[in-house]
C-alpha positions in Angstrom: 40.5 -10.8 12.6 36.7 -10.9 13.6 35.8 -8.3 14.6 31.7 -8.4 14.9 28.9 -10.5 12.6 26.1 -8.3 12.2 22.5 -10.3 10.7 19.4 -8.8 9.8 16.6 -9.9 7.7 13.9 -7.0 5.7 10.7 -7.7 4.8 10.1 -6.2 1.4 6.3 -5.2 1.5 7.0 -3.6 4.9 9.5 -1.4 3.5 7.7 -0.4 1.1 4.3 1.0 3.2 6.3 2.9 5.5 8.5 5.2 3.0 4.2 5.6 1.6 3.1 6.1 4.7 5.9 9.0 5.2 7.8 9.0 2.0 11.1 11.6 4.1 11.8 8.8 6.0 14.0 7.8 2.3 16.3 11.2 3.0 16.7 9.6 6.6 17.3 6.2 6.0 19.2 6.0 2.9 22.7 7.8 1.2 21.7 9.8 -1.2 23.6 7.1 -4.2 20.6 4.3 -2.3 17.9 7.2 -3.0 17.6 6.0 -6.8 17.4 2.2 -6.0 14.8 -0.3 -6.7 12.5 -1.2 -3.7 14.1 -4.6 -3.6 17.6 -3.5 -3.6 16.6 -1.0 -1.2 15.5 -3.7 1.3 18.6 -4.8 0.8 20.8 -1.7 1.7 18.4 -1.5 5.2 18.5 -4.8 6.6 23.0 -4.2 5.5 22.6 -1.4 7.9 20.5 -2.5 10.7 23.6 -5.8 10.9 26.1 -3.0 10.4 24.7 -1.4 13.6 23.9 -4.6 15.4 28.0 -5.3 14.5 29.3 -1.7 16.0 26.7 -2.5 19.8 23.6 0.1 18.3 25.1 2.8 19.8 23.4 6.3 20.4 23.4 9.1 17.4 24.3 6.3 14.6 23.2 8.0 11.4 21.5 5.1 8.6 22.9 7.7 6.0 26.6 7.4 7.7 26.8 3.7 5.8 25.3 2.9 2.2 25.8 0.1 0.1 27.2 0.0 -2.7 27.7 -2.0 -6.3 31.2 -3.4 -7.8 31.5 -3.6 -11.7 30.6 -7.0 -10.9 27.3 -8.0 -8.7 29.2 -7.9 -5.7 27.9 -5.6 -2.8 30.5 -3.1 -0.5 29.4 -0.7 2.0 31.1 2.7 2.2 31.5 4.2 6.2 31.8 8.1 7.4 30.9 9.8 10.0 29.1 8.5 13.0 29.8 5.2 11.2 33.4 5.1 11.0 34.4 6.9 14.3 32.1 4.3 15.9 34.0 1.4 13.9 37.3 3.6 14.2 36.3 3.3 18.7 36.4 -0.5 18.0 39.5 -1.4 15.8 37.7 -2.0 13.1 38.9 -1.4 9.4 37.4 -3.7 7.1 34.1 -5.2 6.3 32.3 -7.4 4.8 28.5 -7.9 2.9 25.9 -10.1 1.7 22.8 -10.2 1.1 19.9 -12.7 -0.4 16.5 -11.8 -1.1 13.5 -14.9 -1.8 9.9 -14.3 -1.1 9.3 -10.6 -0.4 12.5 -11.0 2.4 15.8 -9.6 2.1 18.7 -11.2 4.4 22.0 -9.3 4.5 25.1 -10.5 6.9 27.6 -8.6 7.6 31.6 -9.4 9.4 33.4 -6.7 10.0 37.2 -7.3 11.1 40.3 -5.3 12.5 
């Protein structure tokens, strides 16, 4: 059963500017496994993280690095959660995640569906 849906759009150039202006931001926003990705891929990760937060109701105390976007060998995006995000998801009875990401014209959009 669907527990929630979240969607977010990220402007790739705006993320690039923010990371250039505040280099420490990368460590606050992205899991270690994500930090070596291209800017385009980081925008997808950021949009997915925002969409997850929306599914969870954006509770205070969520750590951005507690949700990471990985890729299966086929290229399919997969969310992994831990810590604050896993705790918030457990409180809502969320047992599974689905994510879709698309890039076009300098923007990246992510949709996340959570299920119980």
